[in-house]
Each structure stands twice: as C-alpha cells, then as structure tokens.
BANUVO-238590 format. One record per atom (N, C-alpha, C, CB): residue in three letters; residue number from 1; atom name; x, y, z. Coordinates in steps of 0.001 Angstrom, whole numbers, plus 524288, in hexadecimal, padded with zeros to 5 digits. Glycine has a CB too. Layout:
N
[site Ala, NUM, CA, [X, Y, Z]]
...
//
This chain:
110
[site Unk, 1, N, [801E2, 7FB89, 80002]]
[site Unk, 1, CA, [7FDC5, 80195, 80086]]
[site Unk, 1, C, [8040A, 806B8, 7FF33]]
[site Unk, 1, CB, [7F9A3, 80292, 80A57]]
[site Unk, 2, N, [802CC, 8080F, 7FD5C]]
[site Unk, 2, CA, [8051A, 80D7C, 7FB8D]]
[site Unk, 2, C, [801D8, 81251, 7FEB2]]
[site Unk, 2, CB, [80455, 80E28, 7F487]]
[site Unk, 3, N, [804A3, 81300, 8034D]]
[site Unk, 3, CA, [801A1, 81943, 80648]]
[site Unk, 3, C, [80590, 81DB8, 8055B]]
[site Unk, 3, CB, [800A5, 81914, 80E27]]
[site Unk, 4, N, [80207, 820AA, 80350]]
[site Unk, 4, CA, [802F3, 8271A, 8052B]]
[site Unk, 4, C, [8020D, 829B0, 807B4]]
[site Unk, 4, CB, [8023C, 829F5, 803A2]]
[site Unk, 5, N, [8063B, 82CB2, 80934]]
[site Unk, 5, CA, [806E0, 82DF8, 80EE0]]
[site Unk, 5, C, [8088E, 835AC, 80C2E]]
[site Unk, 5, CB, [80D5C, 828DA, 81322]]
[site Unk, 6, N, [8035A, 83842, 80F29]]
[site Unk, 6, CA, [8054C, 83CF3, 80D20]]
[site Unk, 6, C, [8091A, 840A3, 811BA]]
[site Unk, 6, CB, [80002, 8401C, 80B13]]
[site Unk, 7, N, [80C50, 8441E, 80E86]]
[site Unk, 7, CA, [80FF9, 84391, 811A3]]
[site Unk, 7, C, [810A2, 84BBC, 80FFF]]
[site Unk, 7, CB, [8155B, 83DA3, 80FC7]]
[site Unk, 8, N, [811C4, 84FC7, 812CB]]
[site Unk, 8, CA, [810A1, 85451, 81517]]
[site Unk, 8, C, [812D0, 8570E, 80E06]]
[site Unk, 8, CB, [81487, 855DC, 81C28]]
[site Unk, 9, N, [8159A, 854E1, 80B15]]
[site Unk, 9, CA, [81833, 85415, 8042E]]
[site Unk, 9, C, [8199D, 85241, 801AF]]
[site Unk, 9, CB, [81A7E, 8551B, 80225]]
[site Unk, 10, N, [81603, 84EFF, 80222]]
[site Unk, 10, CA, [8142F, 84916, 7FE93]]
[site Unk, 10, C, [812E7, 84473, 7FE6E]]
[site Unk, 10, CB, [8162D, 84798, 7FC80]]
[site Unk, 11, N, [812EE, 840C5, 7FB25]]
[site Unk, 11, CA, [80FA4, 83C01, 7FC3D]]
[site Unk, 11, C, [81365, 8382E, 7FCE0]]
[site Unk, 11, CB, [80B92, 83A72, 7F7FA]]
[site Unk, 12, N, [81446, 8366A, 80214]]
[site Unk, 12, CA, [8169E, 83175, 8044D]]
[site Unk, 12, C, [815EB, 82E0D, 8027B]]
[site Unk, 12, CB, [815D9, 83014, 80841]]
[site Unk, 13, N, [81713, 828D7, 7FF03]]
[site Unk, 13, CA, [815A7, 8247D, 7FEFA]]
[site Unk, 13, C, [81869, 81F21, 8010C]]
[site Unk, 13, CB, [814BB, 8247E, 7FAE9]]
[site Unk, 14, N, [814CE, 81AED, 801B7]]
[site Unk, 14, CA, [81819, 81825, 80654]]
[site Unk, 14, C, [81663, 8126A, 80361]]
[site Unk, 14, CB, [815B9, 81965, 80E12]]
[site Unk, 15, N, [81856, 80F5C, 8041E]]
[site Unk, 15, CA, [81603, 809B2, 80265]]
[site Unk, 15, C, [8159F, 806A0, 80938]]
[site Unk, 15, CB, [81B74, 805AC, 7FCFF]]
[site Unk, 16, N, [80F38, 80601, 80994]]
[site Unk, 16, CA, [80E8E, 805A9, 81077]]
[site Unk, 16, C, [80C66, 7FEE9, 80EBF]]
[site Unk, 16, CB, [80852, 80B81, 814C0]]
[site Unk, 17, N, [80CD3, 7FA6B, 811C4]]
[site Unk, 17, CA, [80996, 7F4C6, 810EB]]
[site Unk, 17, C, [80618, 7F51F, 818C1]]
[site Unk, 17, CB, [81031, 7ED27, 80F51]]
[site Unk, 18, N, [80294, 7F42C, 8161D]]
[site Unk, 18, CA, [7FF6C, 7F3D2, 81A03]]
[site Unk, 18, C, [7FE5F, 7ED84, 81A9C]]
[site Unk, 18, CB, [7FA91, 7F75D, 818FE]]
[site Unk, 19, N, [7FB69, 7EADD, 81F17]]
[site Unk, 19, CA, [7FBF8, 7E4E2, 81D8B]]
[site Unk, 19, C, [7F662, 7E3DC, 8209B]]
[site Unk, 19, CB, [80245, 7E101, 82014]]
[site Unk, 20, N, [7F3C9, 7E22C, 81F7C]]
[site Unk, 20, CA, [7EDE3, 7E0F3, 821B2]]
[site Unk, 20, C, [7EF34, 7DFFD, 82723]]
[site Unk, 20, CB, [7EA81, 7DB8E, 81EEB]]
[site Unk, 21, N, [7F138, 7DCF2, 828AD]]
[site Unk, 21, CA, [7F318, 7DF8B, 83135]]
[site Unk, 21, C, [7F4F5, 7E2B0, 8326A]]
[site Unk, 21, CB, [7F6B1, 7DD47, 8353F]]
[site Unk, 22, N, [7F73C, 7E634, 82ED0]]
[site Unk, 22, CA, [7F704, 7EBD3, 83091]]
[site Unk, 22, C, [7F0E1, 7EDE3, 8321B]]
[site Unk, 22, CB, [7F975, 7EF75, 82BA9]]
[site Unk, 23, N, [7EE01, 7EF00, 82C95]]
[site Unk, 23, CA, [7E8B2, 7EFB2, 82D61]]
[site Unk, 23, C, [7E609, 7EF5C, 83141]]
[site Unk, 23, CB, [7E6AD, 7ED85, 82B32]]
[site Unk, 24, N, [7E50D, 7E9D7, 83285]]
[site Unk, 24, CA, [7E28F, 7E669, 8366C]]
[site Unk, 24, C, [7E4BD, 7E937, 83CB7]]
[site Unk, 24, CB, [7E4D1, 7DF55, 83529]]
[site Unk, 25, N, [7E9F5, 7EA14, 83BAC]]
[site Unk, 25, CA, [7EC0A, 7EA42, 8405C]]
[site Unk, 25, C, [7E8DA, 7EFC0, 842CF]]
[site Unk, 25, CB, [7F2B8, 7EA62, 83FE8]]
[site Unk, 26, N, [7EA39, 7F3F0, 83EB7]]
[site Unk, 26, CA, [7E73B, 7FAE9, 83F39]]
[site Unk, 26, C, [7E0EE, 7F85D, 83FFD]]
[site Unk, 26, CB, [7E7F2, 80061, 83768]]
[site Unk, 27, N, [7DF5A, 7F583, 83E8A]]
[site Unk, 27, CA, [7D877, 7F69B, 83DB8]]
[site Unk, 27, C, [7D56E, 7F4D1, 84255]]
[site Unk, 27, CB, [7D5A8, 7F316, 8386E]]
[site Unk, 28, N, [7DA7A, 7EF87, 844FE]]
[site Unk, 28, CA, [7D66A, 7ECE8, 84919]]
[site Unk, 28, C, [7D46C, 7F095, 84E15]]
[site Unk, 28, CB, [7D963, 7E7A2, 84BBF]]
[site Unk, 29, N, [7D92E, 7F40B, 84E50]]
[site Unk, 29, CA, [7D740, 7F4E9, 852DC]]
[site Unk, 29, C, [7D15B, 7FB01, 853AF]]
[site Unk, 29, CB, [7DD5E, 7F5DE, 855FF]]
[site Unk, 30, N, [7D028, 7FAEE, 84E0C]]
[site Unk, 30, CA, [7CB28, 7FDB2, 84B87]]
[site Unk, 30, C, [7C709, 7FB1F, 84C2E]]
[site Unk, 30, CB, [7CB3E, 7FEA0, 8461F]]
[site Unk, 31, N, [7C6FF, 7F47B, 849DD]]
[site Unk, 31, CA, [7C335, 7F070, 848D3]]
[site Unk, 31, C, [7C348, 7EEFE, 84EAB]]
[site Unk, 31, CB, [7C4C3, 7EBA1, 84437]]
[site Unk, 32, N, [7C7C4, 7EF0F, 853D9]]
[site Unk, 32, CA, [7C40E, 7EDC9, 858AB]]
[site Unk, 32, C, [7C1ED, 7F07E, 859F8]]
[site Unk, 32, CB, [7C54B, 7EC69, 85C9B]]
[site Unk, 33, N, [7C321, 7F9A4, 85924]]
[site Unk, 33, CA, [7BE2A, 7FA65, 85A6C]]
[site Unk, 33, C, [7B918, 7FB3D, 85A44]]
[site Unk, 33, CB, [7BE43, 7FB74, 85B49]]
[site Unk, 34, N, [7BA19, 7F8BA, 85510]]
[site Unk, 34, CA, [7B460, 7F829, 85303]]
[site Unk, 34, C, [7B0B6, 7F438, 8537D]]
[site Unk, 34, CB, [7B45B, 7F871, 84E89]]
[site Unk, 35, N, [7B3F0, 7F0AB, 85568]]
[site Unk, 35, CA, [7B0B1, 7EB0C, 8580B]]
[site Unk, 35, C, [7AFB5, 7ED6F, 85E83]]
[site Unk, 35, CB, [7B5BE, 7E3D1, 85807]]
[site Unk, 36, N, [7B199, 7EFE1, 8601E]]
[site Unk, 36, CA, [7B15B, 7F0EB, 865F8]]
[site Unk, 36, C, [7ABA7, 7F427, 86480]]
[site Unk, 36, CB, [7B75A, 7F4CB, 86952]]
[site Unk, 37, N, [7ACB4, 7F865, 861A9]]
[site Unk, 37, CA, [7A599, 7FC67, 86026]]
[site Unk, 37, C, [7A392, 7F8E2, 85F1C]]
[site Unk, 37, CB, [7A413, 80139, 85AE9]]
[site Unk, 38, N, [7A1D6, 7F48A, 85BA9]]
[site Unk, 38, CA, [79F12, 7EFD3, 85CB8]]
[site Unk, 38, C, [79C60, 7EE3A, 8605F]]
[site Unk, 38, CB, [7A146, 7ECEF, 85C95]]
[site Unk, 39, N, [7A079, 7EBE7, 862B5]]
[site Unk, 39, CA, [79E65, 7E8F2, 86757]]
[site Unk, 39, C, [79CFC, 7EC38, 86B3F]]
[site Unk, 39, CB, [7A1F6, 7E543, 8697F]]
[site Unk, 40, N, [79E39, 7F17E, 86C21]]
[site Unk, 40, CA, [79A15, 7F6C9, 86EBB]]
[site Unk, 40, C, [793C4, 7F55D, 86BFF]]
[site Unk, 40, CB, [79CC0, 7FEB5, 86BD1]]
[site Unk, 41, N, [79354, 7F5AF, 866EC]]
[site Unk, 41, CA, [78DEB, 7F67E, 8654D]]
[site Unk, 41, C, [78A6B, 7EFD4, 8669B]]
[site Unk, 41, CB, [78E31, 7F8A7, 85DE0]]
[site Unk, 42, N, [78BE9, 7EDB6, 86927]]
[site Unk, 42, CA, [78A39, 7E85A, 86A45]]
[site Unk, 42, C, [78735, 7E91D, 86EFF]]
[site Unk, 42, CB, [78ECC, 7E436, 86AF2]]
[site Unk, 43, N, [7813C, 7E66E, 86EA2]]
[site Unk, 43, CA, [77FA4, 7E5AA, 873D0]]
[site Unk, 43, C, [7839E, 7E4CE, 878C0]]
[site Unk, 43, CB, [77C7B, 7E174, 8736E]]
[site Unk, 44, N, [782A8, 7E5B5, 87C3D]]
[site Unk, 44, CA, [785B7, 7E272, 87DE2]]
[site Unk, 44, C, [78451, 7DD3F, 88110]]
[site Unk, 44, CB, [7887A, 7E532, 88027]]
[site Unk, 45, N, [78845, 7D863, 88031]]
[site Unk, 45, CA, [785DA, 7D397, 87EC0]]
[site Unk, 45, C, [785F1, 7D10B, 87A9D]]
[site Unk, 45, CB, [78204, 7D3C1, 87F30]]
[site Unk, 46, N, [783CE, 7D3F9, 87726]]
[site Unk, 46, CA, [78294, 7D221, 8712D]]
[site Unk, 46, C, [785C0, 7D2BB, 86DC6]]
[site Unk, 46, CB, [77EB2, 7D435, 86EDC]]
[site Unk, 47, N, [786FB, 7CEEB, 869B0]]
[site Unk, 47, CA, [78B25, 7CC0C, 865FF]]
[site Unk, 47, C, [78642, 7CD2C, 85F9D]]
[site Unk, 47, CB, [78CCC, 7C327, 868BF]]
[site Unk, 48, N, [788E8, 7D05D, 85DF3]]
[site Unk, 48, CA, [788A3, 7CFA9, 8573F]]
[site Unk, 48, C, [788FB, 7CA80, 85587]]
[site Unk, 48, CB, [78D46, 7D277, 85420]]
[site Unk, 49, N, [782B9, 7CB71, 85060]]
[site Unk, 49, CA, [7865B, 7C56E, 84DDC]]
[site Unk, 49, C, [78677, 7C571, 848B7]]
[site Unk, 49, CB, [783BE, 7BF44, 84F1B]]
[site Unk, 50, N, [785A6, 7CC37, 84903]]
[site Unk, 50, CA, [788FA, 7CC4B, 84294]]
[site Unk, 50, C, [78BEB, 7D1A2, 843F5]]
[site Unk, 50, CB, [78422, 7CCF6, 83B8E]]
[site Unk, 51, N, [78FC2, 7D406, 84185]]
[site Unk, 51, CA, [79100, 7DA4A, 84016]]
[site Unk, 51, C, [790FF, 7DCE8, 83D30]]
[site Unk, 51, CB, [793DB, 7DBE6, 8405A]]
[site Unk, 52, N, [78EE7, 7E1EB, 83AF8]]
[site Unk, 52, CA, [79015, 7E209, 8350D]]
[site Unk, 52, C, [791B0, 7E720, 835D5]]
[site Unk, 52, CB, [78B61, 7E0E7, 83067]]
[site Unk, 53, N, [7977B, 7E768, 83234]]
[site Unk, 53, CA, [79B81, 7EB89, 8348F]]
[site Unk, 53, C, [79A0A, 7EEAA, 82D4F]]
[site Unk, 53, CB, [7A424, 7E859, 8370A]]
[site Unk, 54, N, [79B46, 7F417, 82EEA]]
[site Unk, 54, CA, [798DB, 7F7DF, 82976]]
[site Unk, 54, C, [79DAA, 7FCC8, 829C5]]
[site Unk, 54, CB, [790B7, 7FB2C, 82AAF]]
[site Unk, 55, N, [79AF7, 7FFBA, 82742]]
[site Unk, 55, CA, [79F9C, 802FE, 8288B]]
[site Unk, 55, C, [7A65B, 8044F, 822DF]]
[site Unk, 55, CB, [7A19E, 7FEE8, 82EB6]]
[site Unk, 56, N, [7AAB8, 80458, 8273D]]
[site Unk, 56, CA, [7ADEB, 80451, 822DC]]
[site Unk, 56, C, [7B0D9, 7FFF4, 82574]]
[site Unk, 56, CB, [7B103, 809CF, 8210B]]
[site Unk, 57, N, [7B276, 7FEE6, 82AD7]]
[site Unk, 57, CA, [7B5FF, 7FB66, 82C9F]]
[site Unk, 57, C, [7B2E6, 7F66A, 82C82]]
[site Unk, 57, CB, [7B84A, 7FCDF, 831F1]]
[site Unk, 58, N, [7AF57, 7F42C, 82B59]]
[site Unk, 58, CA, [7B166, 7EEB6, 828EC]]
[site Unk, 58, C, [7B26B, 7ECF1, 82398]]
[site Unk, 58, CB, [7AE52, 7EB4D, 82A24]]
[site Unk, 59, N, [7B3D5, 7F14A, 82294]]
[site Unk, 59, CA, [7B918, 7F045, 81CAA]]
[site Unk, 59, C, [7BD67, 7EE25, 81E34]]
[site Unk, 59, CB, [7BBDD, 7F5D9, 8197D]]
[site Unk, 60, N, [7BFF5, 7EE65, 82433]]
[site Unk, 60, CA, [7C2E3, 7EB8C, 8271A]]
[site Unk, 60, C, [7C369, 7E6D9, 82926]]
[site Unk, 60, CB, [7C31A, 7ED23, 82979]]
[site Unk, 61, N, [7C37C, 7E28A, 8263A]]
[site Unk, 61, CA, [7C276, 7DE47, 8282B]]
[site Unk, 61, C, [7C2B7, 7DDD6, 82BB3]]
[site Unk, 61, CB, [7C3DC, 7DB7B, 82722]]
[site Unk, 62, N, [7C839, 7DD9B, 8302D]]
[site Unk, 62, CA, [7C96C, 7DB3F, 83476]]
[site Unk, 62, C, [7C3B3, 7E0C9, 83952]]
[site Unk, 62, CB, [7D272, 7DB6F, 8354B]]
[site Unk, 63, N, [7C03C, 7E1E9, 836F1]]
[site Unk, 63, CA, [7BCFA, 7E512, 83B34]]
[site Unk, 63, C, [7B926, 7E069, 83AEA]]
[site Unk, 63, CB, [7BA5F, 7EBF5, 839B7]]
[site Unk, 64, N, [7B5C0, 7DE61, 836E2]]
[site Unk, 64, CA, [7B48C, 7D976, 836BE]]
[site Unk, 64, C, [7B539, 7D6BB, 8399C]]
[site Unk, 64, CB, [7B5A9, 7D7A5, 83420]]
[site Unk, 65, N, [7BA31, 7D2C7, 83973]]
[site Unk, 65, CA, [7BC96, 7D008, 83CF2]]
[site Unk, 65, C, [7BC15, 7CFBE, 841FD]]
[site Unk, 65, CB, [7C022, 7D0B0, 83C83]]
[site Unk, 66, N, [7BDEB, 7D469, 8448B]]
[site Unk, 66, CA, [7BDCC, 7D54D, 8496C]]
[site Unk, 66, C, [7B609, 7D75F, 84CAD]]
[site Unk, 66, CB, [7C2FE, 7DA47, 84970]]
[site Unk, 67, N, [7B4F5, 7D858, 84785]]
[site Unk, 67, CA, [7AF7E, 7D702, 84B44]]
[site Unk, 67, C, [7AD50, 7D2C5, 84A82]]
[site Unk, 67, CB, [7AB0C, 7DA61, 84AC9]]
[site Unk, 68, N, [7AEE1, 7CF8D, 8476F]]
[site Unk, 68, CA, [7ABDA, 7CAA8, 8471E]]
[site Unk, 68, C, [7AEA6, 7C6C4, 84C24]]
[site Unk, 68, CB, [7AC77, 7C7D8, 8406C]]
[site Unk, 69, N, [7B3C0, 7C86C, 84BFC]]
[site Unk, 69, CA, [7B545, 7C6FE, 850CA]]
[site Unk, 69, C, [7B459, 7C6F6, 857ED]]
[site Unk, 69, CB, [7B820, 7C87A, 84FDC]]
[site Unk, 70, N, [7B3C4, 7CBC8, 856A3]]
[site Unk, 70, CA, [7B0B9, 7CE0F, 85D55]]
[site Unk, 70, C, [7AAEB, 7CB7B, 85CA2]]
[site Unk, 70, CB, [7AFCC, 7D6DC, 85E5E]]
[site Unk, 71, N, [7A75D, 7CD77, 8599F]]
[site Unk, 71, CA, [7A332, 7CAF2, 8573A]]
[site Unk, 71, C, [7A173, 7C58B, 857C2]]
[site Unk, 71, CB, [7A3E7, 7CB7C, 852E0]]
[site Unk, 72, N, [7A496, 7C1E7, 854FD]]
[site Unk, 72, CA, [7A289, 7BE03, 8528F]]
[site Unk, 72, C, [79E7C, 7BB74, 84FEC]]
[site Unk, 72, CB, [7A2F5, 7BC87, 8542B]]
[site Unk, 73, N, [79C7E, 7C0ED, 84AB8]]
[site Unk, 73, CA, [79979, 7C00E, 84947]]
[site Unk, 73, C, [79ACA, 7C16A, 8453E]]
[site Unk, 73, CB, [7963A, 7C0EE, 84B15]]
[site Unk, 74, N, [7973E, 7C1CE, 8417B]]
[site Unk, 74, CA, [799B4, 7C285, 83B46]]
[site Unk, 74, C, [797C9, 7C8D5, 83AC7]]
[site Unk, 74, CB, [79658, 7BD8E, 8357E]]
[site Unk, 75, N, [79E75, 7C962, 83757]]
[site Unk, 75, CA, [79C91, 7CF9C, 837D6]]
[site Unk, 75, C, [79CA6, 7D022, 82FB0]]
[site Unk, 75, CB, [7A30D, 7D528, 83CBF]]
[site Unk, 76, N, [797AF, 7D32E, 82EDC]]
[site Unk, 76, CA, [79619, 7D5D6, 82C0A]]
[site Unk, 76, C, [7982B, 7DA35, 82902]]
[site Unk, 76, CB, [79371, 7D692, 82DEF]]
[site Unk, 77, N, [79CBF, 7D96E, 82390]]
[site Unk, 77, CA, [79B98, 7DF3A, 821A7]]
[site Unk, 77, C, [79967, 7DE97, 81D7C]]
[site Unk, 77, CB, [79FE8, 7E2F5, 820D0]]
[site Unk, 78, N, [795F3, 7E374, 81CBB]]
[site Unk, 78, CA, [79280, 7E3EE, 8183E]]
[site Unk, 78, C, [796AE, 7E6BE, 81217]]
[site Unk, 78, CB, [78CD5, 7E8A6, 81AC4]]
[site Unk, 79, N, [79512, 7E439, 80F24]]
[site Unk, 79, CA, [79798, 7E503, 80A05]]
[site Unk, 79, C, [79A51, 7EA5D, 80A5C]]
[site Unk, 79, CB, [7936E, 7E4C6, 8053C]]
[site Unk, 80, N, [797B3, 7EEE6, 80A6C]]
[site Unk, 80, CA, [798A2, 7F452, 80B3A]]
[site Unk, 80, C, [7984E, 7F6D1, 81167]]
[site Unk, 80, CB, [794A5, 7F6F3, 807B9]]
[site Unk, 81, N, [79B65, 7F45F, 812EF]]
[site Unk, 81, CA, [79946, 7F67C, 81A59]]
[site Unk, 81, C, [799F3, 7FDAA, 819EB]]
[site Unk, 81, CB, [79FC8, 7F330, 82147]]
[site Unk, 82, N, [79B3A, 7FE76, 815C6]]
[site Unk, 82, CA, [79B5F, 8046F, 8174D]]
[site Unk, 82, C, [79612, 806D1, 8173A]]
[site Unk, 82, CB, [79EEE, 807BF, 81370]]
[site Unk, 83, N, [793BD, 802F4, 8124B]]
[site Unk, 83, CA, [78CD0, 806F8, 81356]]
[site Unk, 83, C, [78860, 80365, 814CC]]
[site Unk, 83, CB, [789D9, 80A5D, 80CC9]]
[site Unk, 84, N, [78A30, 7FF9A, 818A5]]
[site Unk, 84, CA, [78636, 7FDD1, 81B7A]]
[site Unk, 84, C, [780F8, 7FEA1, 81D62]]
[site Unk, 84, CB, [787A4, 7FD74, 81DF0]]
[site Unk, 85, N, [7839C, 8038E, 82058]]
[site Unk, 85, CA, [77EB4, 8066A, 82270]]
[site Unk, 85, C, [77BF8, 8096D, 81EAD]]
[site Unk, 85, CB, [77FF1, 80A04, 826B4]]
[site Unk, 86, N, [77CF5, 80B63, 819EC]]
[site Unk, 86, CA, [77D19, 80E2F, 816A7]]
[site Unk, 86, C, [778B4, 809F6, 81452]]
[site Unk, 86, CB, [78297, 80FDC, 8144F]]
[site Unk, 87, N, [77A79, 805C4, 812BB]]
[site Unk, 87, CA, [77705, 80118, 81074]]
[site Unk, 87, C, [7728C, 80170, 816CA]]
[site Unk, 87, CB, [77BC6, 7F978, 80F06]]
[site Unk, 88, N, [7731D, 8008F, 8181E]]
[site Unk, 88, CA, [76EAC, 7FDF8, 81DB0]]
[site Unk, 88, C, [76B93, 801E1, 81CDD]]
[site Unk, 88, CB, [770C1, 7FD81, 82517]]
[site Unk, 89, N, [76BA7, 8092C, 81DF2]]
[site Unk, 89, CA, [768E4, 80C82, 81E1F]]
[site Unk, 89, C, [76573, 80EB3, 818E9]]
[site Unk, 89, CB, [76BD5, 80F75, 8203A]]
[site Unk, 90, N, [768E0, 80BF4, 81393]]
[site Unk, 90, CA, [764F2, 80C72, 80F75]]
[site Unk, 90, C, [75FD3, 80629, 80EAF]]
[site Unk, 90, CB, [76966, 80D6F, 8097A]]
[site Unk, 91, N, [7608A, 803CC, 81134]]
[site Unk, 91, CA, [75DCE, 7FEC5, 8126B]]
[site Unk, 91, C, [75ACB, 80041, 8155D]]
[site Unk, 91, CB, [7605B, 7FA75, 81461]]
[site Unk, 92, N, [75B98, 8018D, 81A71]]
[site Unk, 92, CA, [757EA, 80390, 81EBC]]
[site Unk, 92, C, [7539B, 80719, 81C5E]]
[site Unk, 92, CB, [75B21, 806DA, 8231A]]
[site Unk, 93, N, [7571D, 80B95, 818B7]]
[site Unk, 93, CA, [752B0, 80E5E, 81733]]
[site Unk, 93, C, [75051, 80B51, 81316]]
[site Unk, 93, CB, [753D9, 813C7, 81591]]
[site Unk, 94, N, [74FF8, 809AC, 80E15]]
[site Unk, 94, CA, [74DD2, 80651, 80AB9]]
[site Unk, 94, C, [74829, 802ED, 80D53]]
[site Unk, 94, CB, [752A9, 80292, 80927]]
[site Unk, 95, N, [74C8B, 8003E, 81187]]
[site Unk, 95, CA, [744C3, 7FDCD, 816D5]]
[site Unk, 95, C, [7403B, 7FEF1, 81791]]
[site Unk, 95, CB, [743F7, 7FE88, 81C6C]]
[site Unk, 96, N, [7446E, 80468, 81876]]
[site Unk, 96, CA, [74037, 8091A, 81BFE]]
[site Unk, 96, C, [73A0D, 80921, 8186B]]
[site Unk, 96, CB, [743AC, 81140, 81BA0]]
[site Unk, 97, N, [73555, 80763, 81B57]]
[site Unk, 97, CA, [73184, 8085B, 8199A]]
[site Unk, 97, C, [72DBA, 80E79, 816BF]]
[site Unk, 97, CB, [73039, 8063E, 81D19]]
[site Unk, 98, N, [731F8, 813A0, 81BBE]]
[site Unk, 98, CA, [731EC, 817F7, 818A7]]
[site Unk, 98, C, [73543, 819AA, 819E2]]
[site Unk, 98, CB, [72E81, 81B0C, 81867]]
[site Unk, 99, N, [739E2, 81AD5, 8165C]]
[site Unk, 99, CA, [73E3B, 81CCA, 8181C]]
[site Unk, 99, C, [73C47, 822DB, 81AB2]]
[site Unk, 99, CB, [74295, 81CCF, 81333]]
[site Unk, 100, N, [7395F, 825D1, 81854]]
[site Unk, 100, CA, [73807, 82C99, 8196A]]
[site Unk, 100, C, [7381D, 82A8F, 82093]]
[site Unk, 100, CB, [72FA5, 8301A, 815D6]]
[site Unk, 101, N, [734CD, 82704, 8204D]]
[site Unk, 101, CA, [73225, 82834, 82709]]
[site Unk, 101, C, [735C8, 8266F, 82A65]]
[site Unk, 101, CB, [72C4C, 824DA, 828FC]]
[site Unk, 102, N, [738FC, 8227B, 8288F]]
[site Unk, 102, CA, [73F30, 820BC, 82ABF]]
[site Unk, 102, C, [741CF, 825BD, 82C8D]]
[site Unk, 102, CB, [74365, 81DDA, 825B2]]
[site Unk, 103, N, [74352, 82A0B, 82838]]
[site Unk, 103, CA, [74791, 82E36, 82AD0]]
[site Unk, 103, C, [74428, 83137, 82698]]
[site Unk, 103, CB, [74F9B, 82D9A, 82A8C]]
[site Unk, 104, N, [742D3, 8370C, 82ADA]]
[site Unk, 104, CA, [73F64, 83A08, 82879]]
[site Unk, 104, C, [7446D, 83D32, 82523]]
[site Unk, 104, CB, [73B14, 83D84, 82CCB]]
[site Unk, 105, N, [742AC, 83E6B, 81FAC]]
[site Unk, 105, CA, [74476, 8422C, 81D21]]
[site Unk, 105, C, [743E6, 847DD, 81CBE]]
[site Unk, 105, CB, [743D6, 840E9, 81A10]]
[site Unk, 106, N, [7466E, 84C37, 81C1F]]
[site Unk, 106, CA, [744CE, 851BA, 81C4D]]
[site Unk, 106, C, [743B0, 850A4, 81844]]
[site Unk, 106, CB, [747C7, 85673, 81D68]]
[site Unk, 107, N, [73D90, 85522, 815A7]]
[site Unk, 107, CA, [73D8C, 855A2, 81185]]
[site Unk, 107, C, [740B1, 857FB, 80D5B]]
[site Unk, 107, CB, [73AB5, 85699, 811AA]]
[site Unk, 108, N, [74317, 85C32, 80EEA]]
[site Unk, 108, CA, [746A8, 85E00, 80D57]]
[site Unk, 108, C, [74AFD, 85AF8, 80973]]
[site Unk, 108, CB, [74818, 85F9B, 81154]]
[site Unk, 109, N, [74B16, 85601, 80C4D]]
[site Unk, 109, CA, [74E8E, 851C8, 8091A]]
[site Unk, 109, C, [74D13, 84ED6, 8036C]]
[site Unk, 109, CB, [74F27, 84D53, 80CD0]]
[site Unk, 110, N, [7479B, 84D2C, 80671]]
[site Unk, 110, CA, [743DF, 84A4D, 80249]]
[site Unk, 110, C, [7429A, 84CF2, 7FBDE]]
[site Unk, 110, CB, [73E0C, 84A08, 80569]]
//
C-alpha cells in the first residue's frame, strides 16, 4: 500500500505494508466497546436469540465475530447495513393504513 503524507512544502510518498493482524489489533478495543454497549442495551437476565448489525461498523468482520462470541447467537448483517434503517422506515411507511394520519404533514409541504 502506498501512503501519501502531506508536509509543509511537499507530498512525501512512503511504501507502507499493513497486515490484517495490525488492523485487527487496532480494531479490537473498538469492537469490545460496541459489544459492551450491546450488553448494556439488553434487559437484565435476557439474552438475544439473534443480533442484527447495521450502519458501517459491521463491514469489518471482527465485530460480527466478537458479538457472536459474547452472545452465542447468530449475527445478521444485511446486504446494505448502512441503509437498513431507511429501508425499514420505507417499509413501515408503505404498510401504514393512512400515512398522513400516522405523521401529520403541514399543508405548506403538500
């Protein structure tokens, strides 16, 4: 991998080799913090039967592995985890019997 590092007067180029183990070592503390946050979200004494990871974090496989190891359940990562909330909101809106009744829309917007 080539890395360009800006300097005060020029761009210096360096050849840097990054191994997956290096990336994992950097990511482990962050994955552990996310797992702790998930633990805090669970009801006392309850264990999930599955966990769905959304957003950009599940793109890194270490997180799914850490969550599965902690909770001992399947970890689901949607095909496009960044858009899972938007897709869910669209499905909810489509299923609403009267969307205008569910969320008041000002006349000035219509």
